[in-house]
C-alpha positions as CSV (number, residue, x, y, z in Angstrom):
1,M,0.0,0.0,0.0
2,S,1.5,3.4,-1.0
3,F,1.9,6.2,1.5
4,E,-0.6,9.0,1.2
5,Y,1.3,12.4,1.4
6,P,-0.3,15.4,3.2
7,R,-1.9,17.9,0.8
8,L,-0.2,21.3,0.2
9,V,-1.4,24.0,2.5
10,L,-2.0,27.5,1.1
11,S,-3.2,30.9,2.1
12,D,-5.5,33.3,0.2
13,P,-5.0,37.1,0.1
14,E,-7.1,37.5,3.4
15,G,-4.8,35.1,5.3
16,N,-7.3,32.2,5.3
17,I,-5.5,28.9,5.3
18,F,-6.7,25.9,3.3
19,D,-5.4,22.7,1.7
20,H,-5.2,22.1,-2.0
21,P,-7.4,19.4,-3.4
22,S,-4.7,17.6,-5.3
23,L,-1.2,18.9,-4.9
24,K,0.9,17.4,-2.1
25,L,3.3,18.8,0.4
26,S,6.7,19.2,-0.9
27,G,9.9,20.3,0.9
28,R,13.1,22.2,0.2
29,S,16.7,21.4,1.0
30,G,18.7,24.5,0.3
31,D,17.7,25.4,-3.2
32,R,16.4,22.0,-4.2
33,F,12.8,20.8,-4.1
34,L,12.2,17.3,-2.7
35,L,9.4,15.0,-1.7
36,P,10.0,14.0,1.9
37,T,10.0,10.4,2.9
38,P,7.3,9.2,5.2
39,S,9.7,9.0,8.1
40,E,10.4,12.7,7.8
41,L,6.7,13.6,8.4
42,M,5.1,14.0,11.8
43,P,1.8,15.4,13.2
44,L,2.3,19.1,13.9
45,P,3.3,19.2,17.6
46,K,1.3,21.0,20.2
47,G,2.7,24.6,20.6
48,S,3.5,25.0,16.9
49,Q,2.5,28.1,15.0
50,L,1.5,28.7,11.4
51,F,2.7,31.6,9.3
52,T,1.8,32.9,5.8
53,L,4.9,33.8,3.7
54,P,4.3,37.1,1.9
55,G,5.8,37.2,-1.6
56,R,6.4,33.5,-1.6
57,I,4.6,31.3,-4.1
58,P,3.8,27.8,-2.9
59,I,5.1,24.8,-4.7
60,G,3.4,21.4,-4.5
61,W,3.9,17.9,-5.9
62,E,1.7,16.7,-8.7
63,E,1.5,12.9,-8.3
64,E,0.1,12.2,-11.7
65,D,2.8,14.1,-13.6
66,R,5.5,13.4,-11.1
67,S,6.5,17.0,-11.0
68,F,6.7,20.1,-8.8
69,V,4.1,22.8,-9.5
70,S,4.3,26.4,-8.8
71,L,0.9,27.7,-7.8
72,R,0.4,31.4,-8.3
73,K,-3.4,31.2,-8.3
74,T,-6.0,28.6,-7.4
75,R,-9.8,28.2,-7.7
76,L,-11.7,29.2,-4.6
77,G,-15.4,28.9,-5.1
78,N,-16.3,30.6,-8.3
79,K,-13.2,32.8,-8.6
80,D,-9.5,32.5,-9.0
81,A,-7.4,33.8,-6.0
82,K,-3.7,34.5,-5.6
83,C,-1.9,32.0,-3.4
84,T,0.6,32.6,-0.6
85,A,2.8,29.9,0.9
86,V,2.3,28.7,4.4
87,A,4.9,27.4,6.9
88,A,4.9,26.0,10.4
89,F,7.1,27.0,13.3
90,L,8.0,24.1,15.6
91,P,8.1,24.3,19.4
92,P,11.2,23.9,21.5
93,G,12.7,20.4,21.3
94,Y,11.9,19.9,17.6
95,I,14.1,20.5,14.6
96,R,12.9,20.9,11.0
97,T,14.2,18.6,8.3
98,F,12.9,20.5,5.3
99,L,12.2,24.1,4.5
100,P,8.8,25.0,2.8
101,A,9.0,24.6,-0.9
102,T,8.5,28.1,-2.3
103,Q,9.4,30.4,-5.2
104,R,10.2,34.0,-4.3
105,S,8.3,36.6,-6.3
106,A,9.6,40.0,-7.4
107,R,9.6,42.6,-4.7
108,A,9.1,40.0,-2.0
109,P,9.9,41.3,1.5
110,I,12.5,39.8,3.8
111,L,10.7,37.4,6.1
112,P,10.7,37.9,9.9
113,L,13.1,35.9,12.0
114,W,11.4,32.6,12.4
115,A,12.4,29.0,11.5
116,Y,10.0,28.1,8.6
117,T,9.1,24.5,8.2
118,A,7.2,22.7,5.4
119,V,3.6,21.9,6.4
120,G,0.7,20.0,5.0
121,W,-2.8,18.6,5.8
122,K,-4.0,15.0,6.1
123,D,-6.5,13.1,8.1
124,G,-8.0,16.2,9.7
125,R,-4.7,17.6,11.1
126,F,-1.6,19.4,10.0
127,W,1.7,17.6,9.3
128,A,5.2,19.0,9.3
129,T,8.7,17.9,8.2
130,G,10.7,17.5,11.4
131,L,11.8,15.4,14.3
132,Q,12.0,15.6,18.1
133,I,15.6,16.0,19.1
134,D,15.0,16.5,22.9
135,S,12.1,15.2,24.9
136,N,12.9,17.2,28.1
137,P,9.4,17.5,29.7
138,H,10.2,20.8,31.4
139,W,9.8,22.6,28.1
140,H,6.4,21.2,27.1
141,P,4.1,24.1,26.1
142,K,1.5,23.0,28.7
143,Y,3.7,24.4,31.4
144,F,3.7,27.9,29.9
145,E,0.0,28.5,29.2
146,N,-1.3,30.0,32.4
147,D,-0.8,33.7,31.6
148,R,-3.2,34.8,34.3
149,L,-1.2,33.1,37.1
150,L,2.1,34.3,35.5
151,K,0.9,37.9,35.6
152,Q,0.1,37.6,39.3
153,K,3.5,36.2,40.1
154,V,5.2,38.8,38.0
155,Q,3.4,41.6,39.8
156,A,4.2,40.1,43.1
157,S,7.9,39.8,42.3
158,L,8.1,43.4,41.1
159,R,6.3,44.6,44.2
160,D,8.8,42.8,46.4
161,H,11.8,44.0,44.4
162,P,10.9,47.3,42.7
163,Q,14.5,48.4,42.2
164,N,15.8,45.3,40.4
165,R,16.1,46.3,36.7
166,L,17.0,42.8,35.7
167,L,13.8,41.4,37.2
168,R,11.9,44.1,35.4
169,Q,13.6,43.1,32.1
170,L,12.7,39.5,32.7
171,S,9.1,40.4,33.4
172,R,8.9,42.0,30.0
173,C,10.4,39.0,28.4
174,A,7.9,36.7,30.1
175,L,4.8,38.8,29.5
176,E,5.6,40.5,26.1
177,Y,7.9,38.1,24.3
178,H,6.5,34.9,26.0
179,C,9.9,33.7,26.6
180,F,9.6,30.2,28.3
181,A,12.9,30.7,30.3
182,A,11.8,34.1,31.5
183,K,8.5,32.6,32.7
184,N,10.5,30.0,34.7
185,V,11.9,32.9,36.9
186,F,8.5,33.7,38.3
187,F,7.3,30.1,38.6
188,R,10.7,29.4,40.4
189,R,11.6,26.3,38.4
190,W,14.1,24.9,35.9
191,E,16.2,27.3,33.7
192,C,16.4,31.0,34.6
193,P,17.9,33.5,32.1
194,L,20.4,36.2,33.2
195,P,20.8,38.8,30.4
196,T,23.7,41.2,31.2
197,S,25.2,42.7,28.0
198,P,23.8,45.4,25.8
199,S,26.7,45.2,23.4
200,C,28.1,42.6,21.1
201,N,31.3,41.8,19.2
202,A,29.5,40.1,16.4
203,D,26.9,41.2,13.9
204,C,25.0,38.0,13.1
205,L,22.9,38.0,10.0
206,G,20.0,36.5,11.9
207,C,20.4,38.4,15.2
208,I,17.0,38.2,17.1
209,S,17.7,41.3,19.2
210,L,19.2,43.9,16.8
211,Q,18.5,44.3,13.0
212,P,19.1,47.1,10.6
213,S,16.0,49.0,9.5
214,E,16.3,47.8,5.9
215,C,16.2,44.2,7.0
216,C,13.3,42.8,9.1
217,P,12.1,43.5,12.7
218,A,14.1,41.9,15.5
219,S,12.1,39.4,17.5
220,Q,12.8,41.4,20.7
221,E,14.5,44.5,21.9
222,R,18.0,44.1,23.4
223,I,18.6,45.0,27.0
224,D,19.8,48.6,27.3
225,F,21.6,48.5,30.7
226,I,24.3,46.5,32.5
227,P,22.8,45.1,35.7
228,T,24.8,45.2,38.9
229,A,26.1,42.1,40.6
230,N,23.5,42.6,43.3
231,E,20.7,42.7,40.7
232,V,22.1,39.5,39.2
233,L,22.2,37.8,42.6
234,G,18.7,39.1,43.4
235,V,17.4,37.0,40.6
236,A,19.9,34.1,40.5
237,L,20.5,33.2,44.1
238,P,16.9,32.5,45.2
239,H,16.5,30.5,42.0
240,L,19.5,28.3,42.7
241,E,18.5,27.9,46.3
242,K,14.8,27.2,45.9
243,A,13.9,26.2,42.3
244,E,13.3,22.8,41.0
245,D,16.2,21.5,38.9
246,P,17.7,25.0,38.9
247,I,19.9,26.3,36.0
248,V,20.9,30.0,35.7
249,S,22.1,31.0,32.3
250,F,24.1,34.0,31.1
251,G,23.7,34.7,27.4
252,Q,20.1,35.3,26.2
253,G,18.3,36.3,23.0
254,C,17.5,39.7,24.5
255,E,21.2,40.7,24.8
256,G,24.5,40.9,23.0
257,E,27.6,38.9,24.0
258,P,27.9,38.2,27.7
259,L,31.7,37.7,27.6
260,I,32.0,41.4,27.1
261,Q,30.7,41.8,30.6
262,W,33.1,39.1,31.9
263,R,34.0,41.0,35.1
264,L,30.4,41.2,36.1
265,L,29.9,37.5,35.3
266,E,33.1,36.5,37.2
267,N,32.0,38.6,40.3
268,S,28.5,37.2,40.2
269,I,29.6,33.6,39.8
270,L,32.1,33.8,42.7
271,K,29.4,35.4,44.9
272,L,26.8,32.8,43.9
273,R,29.2,29.9,44.6
274,G,30.2,31.5,47.9
275,K,26.6,31.1,49.0
276,T,25.4,27.8,47.5
277,D,26.7,24.9,45.5
278,R,23.2,24.0,44.4
279,G,22.1,24.2,40.8
280,T,23.9,24.7,37.5
281,I,25.6,27.9,36.3
282,N,25.6,28.0,32.5
283,L,27.0,30.4,29.9
284,N,25.6,30.7,26.3
285,T,28.2,32.6,24.3
286,N,29.9,33.0,20.9
287,G,33.2,31.9,22.5
288,S,35.1,34.9,21.2
289,L,37.3,35.4,24.2
290,P,38.9,32.1,25.3
291,R,41.2,33.6,28.0
292,V,38.2,35.3,29.6
293,L,36.1,32.2,29.4
294,E,38.9,30.4,31.3
295,K,38.5,32.9,34.1
296,L,34.8,32.1,34.4
297,C,35.4,28.4,34.4
298,E,37.8,29.0,37.3
299,A,35.2,31.1,39.1
300,G,32.7,28.2,39.2
301,L,31.0,28.0,35.8
302,D,29.5,24.5,35.3
303,S,28.7,24.5,31.6
304,V,29.2,26.4,28.4
305,R,27.3,26.4,25.1
306,I,29.0,28.1,22.1
307,T,26.9,29.0,19.1
308,L,28.0,28.5,15.5
309,N,26.3,28.0,12.1
310,S,29.2,26.1,10.5
311,P,32.5,24.3,11.3
312,H,34.2,26.2,8.5
313,S,35.7,29.7,9.1
314,N,34.5,31.2,5.8
315,Y,30.8,30.4,6.4
316,Y,31.1,31.3,10.0
317,K,32.3,34.7,9.1
318,R,29.5,35.2,6.5
319,Y,26.8,34.6,9.1
320,H,28.3,35.7,12.4
321,R,30.3,38.6,11.0
322,P,32.7,38.7,14.0
323,G,34.4,41.9,15.2
324,G,37.8,41.6,16.7
325,Y,38.0,37.9,17.1
326,S,38.4,34.8,14.9
327,F,36.9,31.5,14.3
328,H,40.2,30.1,15.8
329,D,39.2,31.8,19.1
330,V,35.9,30.0,19.1
331,I,37.5,26.6,18.7
332,N,40.1,27.6,21.4
333,S,37.2,28.4,23.8
334,L,35.7,24.9,23.4
335,V,39.1,23.3,23.9
336,S,40.1,25.3,26.9
337,A,36.7,25.0,28.6
338,K,36.8,21.2,28.1
339,G,40.3,21.3,29.5
340,K,39.0,23.0,32.6
341,G,36.6,20.2,33.2
342,I,33.5,22.1,32.0
343,Y,30.6,20.4,30.3
344,T,30.8,21.8,26.8
345,S,28.3,22.0,24.0
346,I,27.8,23.8,20.7
347,N,24.6,25.5,19.7
348,L,24.5,24.3,16.1
349,L,22.2,26.5,14.1
350,V,20.5,24.0,11.8
351,F,19.4,25.0,8.3
352,P,18.2,22.2,6.0
353,G,20.2,22.1,2.8
354,F,23.2,23.8,4.3
355,T,24.0,22.2,7.7
356,D,23.7,18.8,6.2
357,R,25.9,19.4,3.1
358,E,28.6,16.8,2.9
359,A,31.4,19.3,3.5
360,E,29.6,20.7,6.5
361,V,29.1,17.2,8.0
362,E,32.8,16.4,7.4
363,G,33.8,19.6,9.0
364,L,31.6,18.9,12.0
365,I,33.2,15.6,12.5
366,E,36.7,17.2,12.6
367,L,35.4,19.8,15.0
368,I,34.1,17.2,17.4
369,R,37.3,15.3,17.3
370,E,39.4,18.4,18.0
371,T,37.3,19.8,20.8
372,N,35.9,16.5,22.4
373,L,32.7,18.3,23.2
374,D,30.0,16.6,25.2
375,L,26.7,17.7,23.5
376,I,25.4,19.1,20.2
377,Q,22.4,21.3,20.8
378,M,20.6,21.5,17.5
379,R,18.5,24.7,17.1
380,N,16.5,25.8,14.1
381,L,18.0,28.9,12.5
382,N,15.6,31.7,12.5
383,I,16.0,33.5,9.3
384,D,14.5,34.1,5.8
385,P,15.6,31.0,3.8
386,D,16.4,33.0,0.7
387,L,18.5,35.5,2.6
388,Y,20.5,32.8,4.2
389,L,21.2,31.0,0.9
390,K,22.1,34.3,-0.8
391,N,24.9,34.6,1.8
392,M,25.9,30.9,2.1
393,G,25.7,30.0,-1.6
394,S,23.6,27.5,-3.5
395,G,23.5,23.7,-2.8
396,W,21.5,21.1,-0.9
397,G,22.1,18.5,1.8
398,I,22.1,14.8,2.4
399,G,19.2,15.1,4.9
400,I,19.1,16.2,8.5
401,S,18.2,12.8,9.8
402,K,21.0,11.1,7.8
403,M,23.5,13.7,9.1
404,I,22.4,12.9,12.7
405,D,22.8,9.1,12.0
406,I,26.3,9.6,10.7
407,L,27.4,11.6,13.7
408,K,25.9,9.1,16.2
409,K,27.7,6.3,14.4
410,E,31.0,8.2,14.4
411,F,30.7,9.3,18.0
412,P,28.7,6.9,20.1
413,S,29.1,8.8,23.3
414,L,28.2,12.2,21.8
415,Q,24.9,13.6,23.1
416,F,22.3,15.3,21.1
417,G,19.6,17.7,22.3
418,Y,18.0,21.1,22.2
419,F,18.1,22.4,25.8
420,N,20.8,23.3,28.4
421,R,21.1,20.5,31.0
422,A,21.3,20.5,34.8
423,K,24.6,19.2,36.1
424,E,22.9,16.1,37.5
425,T,22.0,15.0,34.0
426,F,25.2,16.0,32.1
427,Y,26.1,12.4,31.4
428,A,22.9,10.7,32.2
429,N,22.5,9.0,28.8
430,K,26.1,8.3,27.9
């Protein structure tokens, strides 16, 4: 019995979403259109979102002709209507395996900073091309839905600590940006974010906190102050002492590069560890200052996660656009942190059709061997697919799932995930 593919999902000019009567969902790997295998399709997970893609023409698979069809218009009732492509955005813990198959029309705008995933409709529900890379139950959307209770807890916290600017920033992140980690602060559980740096020494193409006006809106505003060590402790210490499975993390989406504020971080870590050894102190960073990172490791840092889009210097520079540091510094940070006994991971920005190119996979194998890292956190890269490919060059991949299989076979003890880990679970599944 042949597999029935989900039907192509479209949008009309008013933003109404519907499925096409005959065309099937197709996917895109880089600049190549593909028909996903059945194993690469999953019911759309709870917590996903749907987006229309302005200026993008949907492309579907015509089974009878065995061809990909560009659909500029379709019949709706008794009239023809222009079509707009639709994509899914997957919740935390899931990575996409294909981009939506689209054709960019003339004068199409740059898309907002989301990770766009191919989506279709079958058996009364949406289907997407993706897989679950981390099943950590702490990040299930059901734990972040009670906005009424959240608002009460935020108000109570601000009433008790009216002078703490960092707490005020996190309240905005929780209520306005719906940041799951920021919500954890007020529910006193799991991972707590600690943004500290309004400046950055990179100019990432897909930066979610700062974008030039001619590009697209940033997902959130960057923090505009440097908190004091007392403000950091006012948030972090009670979290470490009282929260369930506590993690406190420097380096967040609403800030620049935390290593620039290394003296504040060092002072805060020393004070925190002077008062409690409970919980995990983590740093999310670009790894630009290896000697500074060593100081933080010596102060009491437990884990570090370094973000990169590629194991190759040329592609790293095209996306991250570093200022005053090199890709060699990034690798040195991973090596030196591991040498200090720190749990090390990379935040690999996954883009189907680029991350899984053969040269990228080979480079990643070399990087893992050189750094002996513990974990690859795989995160969907939030960016307009056409903008990214314009900067990275044309090509396509071997498949995200196949890439993961190769890495697992090459490195049996290497861990894969999406979220930062508490130190009690660093090596739980090795």
